[in-house]
C-alpha positions as MATLAB code, in Angstrom:
seq = 'XXXXXXXXXXXXXXXXXXXXXXXXXXXXXXXXXXXXXXXXXXXXXXXXXXXXXXXXXXXXXXXXXXXXXXXXXXXXXXXXXXXXXXXXXXXXXXXXXXXXXXXXXXXXXXXXXXXXXXXXXXXX';
ca = [
     -73.995   -9.479   75.836;
     -72.680  -12.711   75.316;
     -68.957  -13.618   74.099;
     -68.437  -14.506   70.461;
     -67.962  -18.593   69.895;
     -65.059  -19.179   68.460;
     -64.362  -22.440   66.382;
     -61.466  -24.137   64.425;
     -60.488  -25.525   61.138;
     -57.170  -26.850   60.023;
     -56.262  -26.187   56.084;
     -53.470  -28.562   55.182;
     -51.778  -27.723   51.961;
     -49.348  -30.633   52.210;
     -52.241  -33.002   52.079;
     -54.628  -31.319   50.282;
     -57.465  -31.252   52.799;
     -59.296  -28.918   55.217;
     -60.092  -30.425   58.320;
     -63.491  -29.365   60.058;
     -63.128  -30.040   63.573;
     -66.048  -31.916   64.871;
     -67.393  -29.160   67.627;
     -67.173  -26.457   64.755;
     -69.414  -29.220   62.650;
     -71.849  -29.457   65.864;
     -71.920  -25.457   66.202;
     -73.340  -24.872   62.689;
     -76.185  -27.565   63.138;
     -74.463  -30.817   62.109;
     -75.165  -30.041   58.271;
     -75.600  -32.371   55.568;
     -73.492  -30.374   53.473;
     -70.966  -27.169   53.705;
     -70.468  -24.367   51.203;
     -67.142  -23.043   51.528;
     -67.133  -19.251   50.779;
     -63.940  -16.723   50.194;
     -64.226  -13.069   50.343;
     -60.995  -11.276   49.232;
     -62.173   -7.810   50.539;
     -62.708   -9.180   53.819;
     -59.572  -11.423   53.691;
     -61.768  -14.211   55.236;
     -62.847  -17.888   54.584;
     -66.291  -19.132   55.497;
     -67.908  -22.474   56.181;
     -71.707  -22.533   56.018;
     -74.080  -25.265   56.563;
     -76.791  -26.133   54.477;
     -79.059  -29.113   53.980;
     -79.322  -28.980   50.059;
     -76.470  -29.463   47.620;
     -76.400  -26.333   45.307;
     -74.776  -26.792   41.921;
     -71.689  -24.978   40.910;
     -71.218  -23.447   44.542;
     -68.674  -25.391   46.439;
     -70.985  -27.797   47.913;
     -69.405  -30.463   49.955;
     -71.646  -33.961   51.434;
     -70.286  -34.714   55.049;
     -71.344  -38.063   56.379;
     -72.128  -37.776   60.112;
     -69.561  -39.345   62.109;
     -69.556  -39.723   66.055;
     -66.030  -39.197   67.075;
     -63.955  -37.941   63.957;
     -63.235  -34.651   62.506;
     -64.519  -33.960   58.791;
     -61.579  -33.946   56.242;
     -62.550  -32.533   52.696;
     -59.948  -33.044   50.121;
     -59.733  -30.284   47.611;
     -56.754  -29.602   46.163;
     -58.158  -26.693   43.530;
     -59.735  -24.860   46.432;
     -56.363  -24.911   48.534;
     -54.515  -23.533   45.442;
     -56.991  -20.708   45.046;
     -56.547  -19.902   48.790;
     -52.645  -19.992   48.337;
     -52.851  -17.918   45.710;
     -55.074  -15.280   46.812;
     -53.970  -15.102   50.621;
     -50.093  -14.531   50.609;
     -50.069  -15.424   54.121;
     -50.531  -19.002   53.170;
     -47.727  -21.224   51.716;
     -48.345  -24.151   49.864;
     -46.063  -26.370   51.907;
     -47.593  -25.319   55.245;
     -50.392  -26.448   57.535;
     -52.446  -23.847   59.565;
     -54.825  -23.889   62.156;
     -57.641  -21.077   61.726;
     -60.059  -19.586   64.221;
     -63.334  -18.130   63.462;
     -66.396  -16.821   64.794;
     -69.616  -18.503   64.979;
     -72.886  -17.045   63.308;
     -75.021  -19.778   64.601;
     -78.492  -17.936   63.268;
     -76.977  -18.306   59.888;
     -75.084  -21.704   60.391;
     -71.870  -20.035   59.511;
     -68.330  -19.594   60.607;
     -66.115  -16.962   59.695;
     -62.427  -17.648   59.489;
     -60.149  -14.232   59.330;
     -56.836  -15.468   57.313;
     -54.885  -13.375   59.556;
     -55.852  -15.865   62.368;
     -53.816  -18.664   60.453;
     -51.196  -20.122   62.480;
     -48.460  -22.515   61.090;
     -49.119  -25.792   62.626;
     -47.122  -29.317   62.767;
     -49.730  -31.864   63.320;
     -46.730  -34.741   63.232;
     -44.915  -32.512   66.050;
     -45.749  -34.178   69.506;
     -45.653  -31.210   72.411;
     -43.845  -32.364   75.720;
];
């Protein structure tokens, strides 16, 4: 039995962006686009890799990069997350861990995995 593969994503309310880590992007097949999905019932956020844009479906085009993470600036979506899930505060940055479902090109991030994160702080 194989262990689940974990992926990371950063939700930065201060800068109005979601950062999809490059390894997470690769784990869902390096798609041309991603859909952002939210389940209030399951208290989860998901990203799904797709190869075509779907109108009215939270689709974001990603430009392939060799070394960088993918920053998606999406203030309205972040406002929705903050108002839907009380764990998130609009002045903080969070790192969330999710489970990869490679066959569905999806990563599911339970919101309870959100940990406050300070990208400005250098650990010693």
